[in-house]
C-alpha positions in Angstrom: 59.5 56.0 147.3 62.9 55.8 148.5 64.9 52.7 147.7 67.6 53.5 150.5 67.4 54.1 154.1 66.9 57.8 155.2 69.2 58.9 158.0 67.6 60.9 161.1 68.6 64.7 160.5 70.3 65.2 163.9 69.7 69.0 163.8 67.1 71.5 164.8 64.4 72.9 162.5 65.8 74.0 159.4 63.9 77.8 159.9 65.5 78.7 156.1 63.8 75.5 154.4 60.5 75.8 156.1 60.3 79.5 155.4 61.3 78.5 151.4 58.6 75.9 151.4 56.1 78.6 152.7 57.0 81.0 150.2 56.9 78.4 147.2 53.3 77.3 148.5 52.2 80.9 148.1 54.2 82.2 145.0 55.4 78.8 143.0 56.1 80.8 139.9 58.7 82.8 141.3 61.1 79.7 142.0 63.5 78.9 139.2 66.8 77.2 138.8 70.1 78.6 138.4 73.7 77.4 138.5 75.9 78.2 141.3 79.7 79.1 141.4 80.2 75.2 141.3 78.0 75.1 138.1 75.0 72.9 139.9 71.7 73.7 139.2 70.0 74.8 142.5 66.7 76.3 143.4 66.3 80.1 144.1 63.8 83.0 144.1 63.1 85.4 141.4 63.1 88.5 143.2 61.5 90.4 140.2 58.8 87.9 139.7 58.0 88.0 143.6 57.6 92.0 143.5 55.1 91.4 140.3 53.2 89.0 142.4 52.9 91.6 145.3 52.3 94.4 142.9 55.3 96.2 143.5 57.1 97.2 140.3 60.4 99.0 139.5 60.1 102.7 139.6 62.2 105.9 139.8 63.3 105.1 143.2 64.0 101.3 143.1 67.5 101.5 144.0 67.1 104.2 146.6 68.9 102.6 149.9 66.2 104.0 152.4 63.9 101.7 154.3 61.3 102.3 156.8 62.6 99.9 159.9 64.6 99.1 162.7 68.4 98.4 162.1 71.5 98.1 164.4 75.0 96.5 163.7 75.2 92.8 164.2 71.5 92.5 162.7 72.7 90.2 160.1 74.2 88.2 162.2 71.5 87.7 164.2 69.4 86.5 161.1 72.3 84.1 160.8 72.1 82.9 164.2 68.5 81.9 163.7 69.5 79.9 160.6 72.3 78.1 162.0 70.8 74.6 163.5 71.3 73.3 166.9 73.4 69.8 166.9 72.8 69.5 170.7 70.3 67.2 172.7 68.0 67.7 175.9 69.3 65.0 178.3 66.2 63.2 180.6 67.4 63.8 184.4 65.2 61.3 186.4 66.5 62.3 189.8 65.7 65.9 189.5 62.2 65.7 188.3 58.5 64.7 190.1 56.7 62.3 188.4 58.9 62.0 185.3 57.0 59.2 183.7 53.7 60.9 183.8 54.1 64.9 183.9 53.3 67.1 180.9 55.2 69.9 182.5 59.0 70.7 181.6 61.9 72.5 183.2 64.7 72.6 180.6 68.5 74.0 182.0 70.4 75.5 179.0 71.2 78.4 176.8 67.4 79.1 175.8 68.8 80.0 172.2 69.7 76.5 171.7 66.7 75.2 173.3 64.5 77.1 171.4 66.1 75.8 168.4 65.5 72.3 169.8 61.9 72.8 170.4 60.7 73.8 166.8 60.2 70.1 165.3 58.1 69.3 168.7 56.5 72.5 169.3 55.9 74.4 166.3 52.8 76.2 166.4 51.4 74.7 169.7 52.2 77.2 172.4 49.3 79.1 173.3 51.0 81.9 175.6 54.5 82.9 176.2 55.5 84.9 179.2 59.2 86.3 179.5 61.1 88.7 182.0 64.3 89.1 179.9 67.2 91.1 181.2 66.3 94.7 181.8 69.6 96.2 180.3 69.9 98.5 183.0 73.6 99.1 183.1 74.4 96.1 185.3 76.0 93.1 183.9 74.0 90.5 182.2 74.7 87.1 180.7 75.3 87.5 176.7 75.5 83.6 175.2 75.9 84.6 171.7 78.2 87.2 170.5 78.8 85.0 167.3 81.8 83.8 168.4 80.7 81.6 171.1 79.0 78.2 170.0 77.3 75.4 172.2 80.6 74.1 173.0 81.3 77.9 175.1 77.8 76.8 176.8 79.0 73.1 177.8 82.2 74.7 179.3 80.2 77.6 180.9 77.8 74.8 182.3 81.1 72.5 183.3 79.5 69.6 181.0 82.9 69.2 179.1 86.1 69.9 180.0 87.6 73.3 178.5 89.6 76.5 179.4 87.1 77.8 181.6 85.3 80.0 179.0 82.6 82.3 179.9 79.8 83.7 178.1 80.1 87.3 177.4 78.4 90.1 179.5 76.9 93.7 179.0 77.5 96.7 180.7 76.5 100.3 180.2 80.4 100.9 180.0 80.7 99.3 176.3 80.1 101.2 173.1 77.4 98.2 172.0 75.2 98.3 175.3 71.9 98.5 173.2 73.3 96.7 170.3 74.1 93.5 172.4 70.8 93.6 174.1 69.2 93.8 170.7 71.5 91.0 169.1 70.6 88.9 172.3 66.7 89.1 171.8 65.8 89.2 168.1 66.9 85.4 167.6 65.0 84.4 170.8 61.8 86.1 170.0 62.1 85.1 166.1 62.2 81.7 167.2 59.5 82.2 169.7 56.9 83.3 167.4 57.5 80.1 165.5 56.0 78.3 168.6 53.2 80.1 169.3 49.6 78.8 168.0 47.9 81.0 165.3 45.7 82.3 168.2 48.7 82.3 170.4 49.9 85.7 172.6 53.5 86.8 174.2 53.8 88.8 177.2 57.1 90.6 177.6 58.1 92.4 180.8 60.2 95.6 180.1 61.0 98.8 181.8 62.0 102.2 180.3 65.7 101.5 179.1 64.7 99.1 176.4 61.0 99.5 175.8 60.9 101.5 172.7 63.5 99.2 171.1 61.6 96.3 172.1 58.5 97.7 170.5 59.8 98.3 167.6 61.8 95.0 167.0 58.5 93.3 168.0 56.6 95.0 165.7 59.1 93.7 162.7 58.8 90.2 164.0 55.1 90.0 165.3 53.7 92.7 162.7 52.8 95.8 163.9 49.1 95.1 163.3 49.5 92.1 166.1 50.3 94.6 168.8 47.5 95.0 171.6 48.8 97.2 174.4 51.4 97.9 176.4 50.2 97.3 180.3 51.7 99.5 183.0 52.0 97.9 186.3 53.1 99.6 189.3 56.0 97.9 190.7 56.5 99.8 194.0 55.8 103.1 196.0 57.9 105.5 197.1 61.8 105.3 196.3 61.9 109.1 195.3 65.1 109.4 197.5 67.4 107.5 195.5 65.6 109.1 192.1 67.7 111.8 190.4 64.8 113.4 188.7 61.5 111.3 189.0 60.7 108.2 191.3 60.2 105.8 188.6 57.3 103.3 190.0 56.5 101.2 187.2 57.4 99.1 184.4 55.6 97.4 181.4 54.3 94.4 179.9 54.3 94.3 175.9 51.4 92.6 174.6 51.5 90.9 170.9 49.5 88.3 169.2 50.4 85.8 166.7 47.8 86.5 164.4 45.1 88.8 165.2 42.8 87.5 162.9 42.8 84.3 164.9 43.0 85.4 168.3 40.0 85.4 170.5 38.8 88.2 173.0 40.5 87.8 176.2 38.5 87.1 179.5 39.9 86.7 183.1 37.6 84.9 185.2 35.5 87.3 188.1 36.2 86.6 191.3 33.6 84.9 194.1 32.6 88.4 195.5 31.4 89.8 192.4 29.5 86.5 191.0 27.7 86.3 194.3 25.3 88.7 193.2 23.7 86.4 190.4 21.9 85.1 193.2 18.9 83.8 191.0 19.1 81.3 188.1 16.8 79.9 185.0 17.7 77.4 182.1 20.0 80.0 180.4 22.1 80.7 183.5 22.4 82.6 186.6 21.3 86.4 186.7 20.2 89.2 189.0 17.3 91.8 188.3 18.7 95.2 187.2 17.2 98.6 186.7 16.6 99.0 183.2 16.6 102.8 182.7 19.8 104.5 182.3 20.3 108.7 181.7 22.6 108.5 178.8 23.3 112.0 177.2 22.3 112.2 173.4 20.0 109.3 173.3 16.3 109.5 172.2 13.6 108.8 175.1 10.8 106.6 174.0 7.5 105.4 175.7 6.7 102.0 177.1 3.6 100.9 178.3 3.3 99.4 182.0 0.8 96.5 183.1 -1.9 99.0 184.2 -1.7 100.9 180.7 0.2 103.6 182.0 2.7 105.1 179.2 6.4 105.3 180.8 8.9 107.6 179.1 12.6 107.2 179.6 16.0 106.5 178.4 16.0 102.7 177.9 19.6 101.0 177.0 17.7 98.9 174.2 15.9 99.8 171.4 12.2 99.8 171.3 12.1 96.3 169.1 14.5 94.7 171.3 12.5 95.9 174.4 9.5 94.1 173.2 11.4 91.0 172.3 12.6 90.8 175.7 9.7 91.7 177.5 7.9 88.4 176.0 11.3 86.2 176.7 10.6 87.0 180.4 14.2 89.1 180.2 12.3 92.3 181.6 9.7 92.8 184.1 7.8 95.6 185.6 7.9 96.0 189.7 5.4 98.2 191.5 6.7 100.7 193.7 5.1 102.0 196.9 4.2 105.4 195.0 2.2 103.6 192.6 4.8 104.0 189.6 6.8 101.1 188.2 10.3 100.2 188.1 11.3 98.5 185.1 14.2 95.7 185.4 15.9 93.3 183.3 18.1 90.4 183.7 21.5 90.7 183.9 24.0 88.1 183.3 27.5 87.6 184.0 29.8 88.2 180.3 32.1 85.6 179.5 34.6 87.5 182.1 36.2 90.5 183.0 39.1 92.3 181.0 42.5 92.3 182.3 43.6 96.2 182.6 46.3 98.1 180.8 46.8 99.8 184.2 47.8 97.2 187.2 48.0 98.9 190.1 46.8 96.4 193.0 49.5 95.3 195.6 49.1 92.1 194.3 50.8 93.1 191.0 54.1 94.8 193.0 57.5 93.6 192.8 57.5 91.3 196.2 59.2 88.4 197.7 56.3 87.4 199.4 55.5 84.4 197.0 59.0 83.0 198.1 58.7 83.7 201.3 55.7 81.6 201.9 57.6 78.7 200.7 60.3 79.4 202.7 62.9 80.5 200.3 63.5 84.0 202.0 64.9 86.4 200.0 67.4 84.2 197.7 66.1 85.7 194.4 66.5 89.6 193.6 63.1 91.3 192.1 61.7 88.0 191.5 57.8 88.7 189.2 55.0 88.5 191.1 52.7 85.3 190.9 49.5 87.1 190.7 50.7 88.9 187.5 51.4 85.7 185.7 48.2 84.3 186.8 46.1 87.2 185.7 47.8 87.3 181.8 47.2 83.3 182.1 43.6 83.1 183.2 42.7 85.8 180.4 44.0 83.7 177.4 44.4 80.1 177.9 42.3 77.3 179.2 42.2 73.1 179.0 45.5 72.0 177.9 46.9 75.2 176.9 50.9 75.4 176.8 52.8 78.4 178.6 56.2 79.0 177.7 58.7 81.0 179.8 62.1 81.2 178.6 63.6 83.5 181.3 62.2 81.6 183.9 64.5 83.0 187.0 62.7 81.7 190.3 60.3 79.9 188.0 57.5 82.1 189.1 55.5 81.0 186.1 55.5 77.4 187.2 54.2 78.4 190.5 51.3 80.6 188.8 50.3 77.7 186.9 50.0 75.3 189.3 48.0 77.7 191.4 46.0 78.7 188.6 44.8 75.1 187.7 44.0 74.3 191.5 41.8 77.6 191.6 39.8 77.0 188.0 40.5 73.0 187.8 42.2 73.6 184.4 45.1 71.6 183.1 47.3 74.2 181.8 50.9 73.1 181.0 54.3 74.7 181.4 57.6 74.7 179.6 60.4 76.7 181.5 63.7 77.4 180.3 66.8 78.9 182.3 70.5 79.3 181.8 72.3 77.6 184.8 73.5 80.8 185.7 76.3 80.6 188.7 75.1 82.4 192.1 77.2 84.7 193.3 79.8 83.7 196.0 78.4 86.3 198.4 74.9 85.6 197.7 72.2 84.5 200.2 71.2 81.9 197.4 74.9 80.4 197.4 74.9 80.5 201.1 71.6 78.6 201.0 73.3 75.9 199.3 72.1 77.0 195.3 74.8 77.1 192.8 73.0 78.3 190.1 69.4 80.2 189.1 68.2 77.1 187.4 68.6 75.0 191.1 66.4 78.0 192.6 63.7 77.8 190.1 63.7 73.9 190.5 63.4 73.8 194.3 60.8 76.2 194.5 58.7 74.3 191.9 59.1 71.2 194.3 58.0 73.5 197.0 55.0 74.4 195.6 54.0 71.0 194.5 54.7 69.7 198.0 52.7 72.7 199.5 49.4 71.7 197.2 49.9 68.1 197.8 49.8 68.9 201.4 46.8 71.2 201.2 44.8 68.5 199.5 46.0 65.5 201.1 43.0 63.6 202.8 40.1 65.4 201.0 37.7 63.7 199.0 37.2 64.6 195.3 33.5 64.6 195.5 32.9 67.1 192.8 34.9 64.8 190.1 37.6 67.7 189.6 40.4 67.1 187.4 43.1 65.2 188.8 46.0 68.1 188.5 49.4 67.4 187.1 51.9 68.0 190.1 55.0 67.2 188.3 57.8 68.3 186.2 60.3 66.7 183.9 63.7 68.2 184.0 66.0 68.2 180.9 69.3 69.8 180.5 71.0 71.2 177.4 74.3 68.7 176.3 76.2 67.7 173.4 74.9 65.3 171.2 74.9 61.6 171.8 75.9 60.8 168.4 79.2 62.1 167.6 78.7 62.1 163.5 76.1 65.0 164.1 78.7 67.5 164.9 79.4 69.6 161.6 82.6 70.4 160.5 83.5 74.2 160.3 84.7 75.2 156.2 88.1 75.6 157.3 88.5 71.9 159.2 92.1 70.6 159.3 92.8 67.3 158.3 93.4 66.0 161.7 89.4 67.2 162.4 88.4 65.4 159.2 90.4 62.0 160.4 88.7 62.2 163.6 85.2 62.7 162.0 85.9 59.9 159.6 86.7 57.6 162.8 83.4 58.8 164.4 81.3 56.9 161.8 83.0 53.7 163.2 81.7 54.5 166.4 79.5 57.6 166.4 77.5 56.8 169.6 78.9 58.2 172.8 80.0 55.6 175.4 78.5 57.5 178.4 75.1 58.0 176.8 72.5 55.7 178.2 69.6 54.0 176.3 66.9 56.8 177.7 69.8 59.5 176.7 69.6 58.2 173.3 65.8 57.5 173.5 64.9 61.2 174.1 67.3 62.7 171.6 65.6 60.8 169.1 62.0 61.3 170.3 62.9 65.2 170.2 64.6 65.4 166.9 61.6 63.1 165.0 59.7 65.7 166.1 57.7 64.6 169.0 57.4 66.3 172.4 59.6 65.0 175.4 56.4 64.7 177.6 55.4 61.9 175.3 54.3 58.7 176.8 56.8 56.3 176.8 56.0 51.9 176.8 58.5 49.6 176.6 57.0 46.5 174.0 58.7 43.5 172.5 58.5 42.8 168.8 60.0 39.6 167.2 61.8 39.2 170.5 63.4 42.5 170.7 62.8 45.3 173.1 61.2 48.5 171.3 60.1 51.8 172.6 56.5 52.9 171.8 56.0 56.8 172.1 52.9 58.4 171.6 50.5 55.2 171.2 52.8 53.8 169.0 53.3 56.8 166.6 57.2 56.6 166.9 59.0 53.1 167.5 62.7 53.4 168.5 64.9 50.0 168.5 68.2 50.8 170.5 69.1 47.1 170.1 72.6 46.2 168.6 71.1 43.8 166.2 67.8 44.2 163.6 66.2 40.9 161.9 64.1 40.2 159.4 61.5 39.4 161.8 61.9 42.7 164.1 61.3 44.8 160.4 57.9 42.6 159.6 56.7 43.1 163.2 57.4 47.1 162.7 55.7 47.0 159.4 52.5 45.1 161.0 52.5 47.4 163.8 52.1 50.4 161.1 53.8 53.3 163.1 54.0 57.1 161.6 58.1 56.7 161.9 60.5 53.7 163.1 64.1 54.7 164.0 67.0 52.3 164.5 70.5 52.2 165.2 72.6 52.2 161.8 75.2 49.8 163.5 72.6 47.3 164.2 72.5 46.0 160.4 75.9 45.0 161.3 77.0 46.1 157.7 74.2 43.9 156.1 73.2 45.9 153.0 71.1 43.2 151.9 68.9 43.3 155.3 68.6 47.0 155.1 67.4 47.0 151.5 64.9 44.6 152.5 63.8 46.5 155.0 63.2 49.4 152.9 61.3 47.6 150.5 59.3 46.0 153.3 58.0 49.5 154.6 57.6 50.6 151.1 55.4 48.0 150.3 53.4 48.5 153.4 53.2 52.2 152.2 51.6 51.4 148.9 48.4 53.0 148.2 48.6 55.1 151.5 48.4 59.0 151.9 51.7 60.4 152.5 50.9 61.6 155.8 50.0 58.0 156.4 53.1 56.2 155.4 55.6 54.6 157.5 58.8 56.8 157.7 61.8 54.5 158.3 65.0 56.1 159.5 68.3 55.1 161.0 70.8 56.9 163.4 
């Protein structure tokens, strides 16, 4: 057990360490100790042993450089970018939220790469479905937030959150020589991190057009595994437009579908519409059914005879084996009906299956690109090419159910939130959403800017508010006679920002003496003066691995205010003074984690050491996962 207090790691999940731990769990023998350039003993992987473990041995072609796979300039930098932790935070914004304290829906404003890194600890392996509609790379400009020279500070300047020189993110146009490369470098780390967030039975849907469809398919084969590819859905986007086409009028785009793990995934079933279900008019102890004609004329099938109630033999092509037929007769699943011509009709109870399969061709008008969903909310044409709500509802209905989380980190006009709200109302379910959107400025000559929307994120938040208002008005005054599930019609807004704790910002290897001196001074007063207690609370909560939607209560222990998260699983004390009575009370409460300010010990090392011993004593005899983790920040 530790004899000194542990510091809360201010960074996002260490992806490299996580991958090494998984590899070590599978192949512990391939890890060895070597000395680095400084003469220190470090753990490393013996790749020759790993090859042997995998049954791959050195042969005549070992040194050949050829490899099957996808490569492009900057791919190594994209991989490094994945491994680089984020030291930013997500600040709560109550005034832009609805039902802030109770909702489990999130709208996060910020660069989605940084946000995905920050979500790793809280949502690793917990998201059931991801739907994204990334930039299509059509030759028009799109924002490119990570060209390996831009940092989170560039984003903060871009968003106007810190003073700077008015830096802007890079953009990408067809005139640049690295047109496809930039798009791949933008997408690769995001998809890699997104896969980490999926449950083992999770699925991702990615909208795309012909410009990058082939590249996206190859990239997803590498990230998700070719064996986890399901299909490429073709969606009809419009009818016509031939006059503008040079060769062919393009009326479609695609939705690529990948599973996290095909071995764990269940079949997709979307619910039947009400018209189809009307035919199942009868009901028994098993469920609804209707009587359907039993005989079918299947070419190549072998006919057999069955005996009617009057002893007559009926010969035909039956879509069940003879043994199954007689078994169903005994169960009452098959009946004989006498017809006017004295012959018999053989009928079988037909029951609805779990649901219908979504199609790889989506051609209905509801799936076409349309402004209707926005116009019905009074938002007119303030957003170009919004995805149809019906598309996201169709995909979500087939693979999500109670309490499932749906993530969209290119949320645009917030179509996904709209779809989740409407789908939950339709099937009385409790799906939750996480939306992420860059606060990309609206052009000064755009309809959105003229309507008062400064950024794309502002449009999305307003759409969510209007959807909630519309749904609440539709159900206002109605009695819940059927015991319907209470709907979560709220959303919590968080915004990407610099950490509230100054010492969490790492220095570059070539830092100047002035920067080092400034960093040392931060240890004296490391909490930013503008940070509110709620800002600190949410940063600690997220970086302790808890979801920002967890319920937060304020309790009093030993006369000091403490925040209790997830029914006491995490206790956070932001008081400027720590006492022995408080430490004893926290130990008695037995949380999973306890975090307090290091400065609250007032330099009393003996009190800090006593706190460590108190928790160690409490942890004696417990399994490691049940022990109290004590950290300071």
